[in-house]
N, C-alpha and C positions, 0 to 999 in steps of 0.2 A: 751305829756301827763303835762297838768296843773294843780298842785296841790294849792288849795286855803288854807290857815291857816287862825287864826284870824288876823294876820299882814295885809295880803293882801286882805282880807274881810273888815278889817276897813277903809283899804284906799280908796276902793271903794265906802263904805257907805260915808265918808268924802266929798268924791267929791260930789256925788249925795244929800246928804244934806247941802252941802256947810257949814261942821263944821271941827273943828281940829280934825287931827288924834286920837290924844290922847282923844278926846272927843268920839268917834266914837268907838274907842275901849274898853274904859267904858261901853258905853251903848251895845255893843256887846256881851261885857263878862257877863254882867248883865241878858242880855235876855237868853243868852245859860245856865246860872245857873238857872234863875227862870224855864226854861223847864225841866232841869234837876231834879230840886228839885221837880215840879210837878210830873214827871215820879216816880221817887223813892217813892215820900209819901205816894202816894193812890195804891198800886198794884191791888187793885178789879176794878179801872177804867178803862174803855173801851180804854184809852190813849187820846192823846191830839191832836186835829184836827187843821190843819192851811187851813180851806178850801180853794180849790182850787191849795194849795201849796204840803203840806204831812200829814200824821197822823203818829204819834209814838205810837204802841202798844204794850204795856208789855206783854210778855207771859213765861211761866214757861216750860223749857226744862226736860223731865223725865229723871230720872238715867238709866244708861243703863252699859254693861258688856264691856271691851275691853281688848286687848292682849296686853301686855306690849311688846314693840319689842327688849328689852333688855334681859329680864328675862323669857319671853314666859309664863307668868303667867298672869292669867285673875286678872282683877282689876275693882273695880266700879267706874264709875264716877258719883257724886252726880247730883241731880236734880239742876238746875240754872235758874235764873231770865234772861232773854235777851230780845231785843227790835226788833221790825218788824218796817219797814218803809215803807207804802203804799204811793205812788206818787200821787199826785192829778193831774187834766185836764193840769194847766198850765205847769207842769213839763214836762208830758207824750207829750202833743203836741209840746214841744221845741226839746224832745229828739228823737222823730218820727213825723217830719214834713210831711204834706201830700204831697204824690208825684204828679208832674204835668201833 
């Protein structure tokens, strides 16, 4: 399994745009920061959409009760904000290519 991180993605980006790896990494980090800030700043918003690629949708997980495996006592897990990612057409087509 190939795992991409910021460094490997910025290397590919630098090759495609014909820029230095350092500039590509700065650009990628800045882009990711803007995306993260946009999702966090406005919780009411319906998310961020990159048409054809993906949509990031914030939502709230409700609180619930679980059993502590060590003490066997009930404990409450507080509600939390989380993110859903809905894949767009371009990613879906690449994940599931049409059969011949």
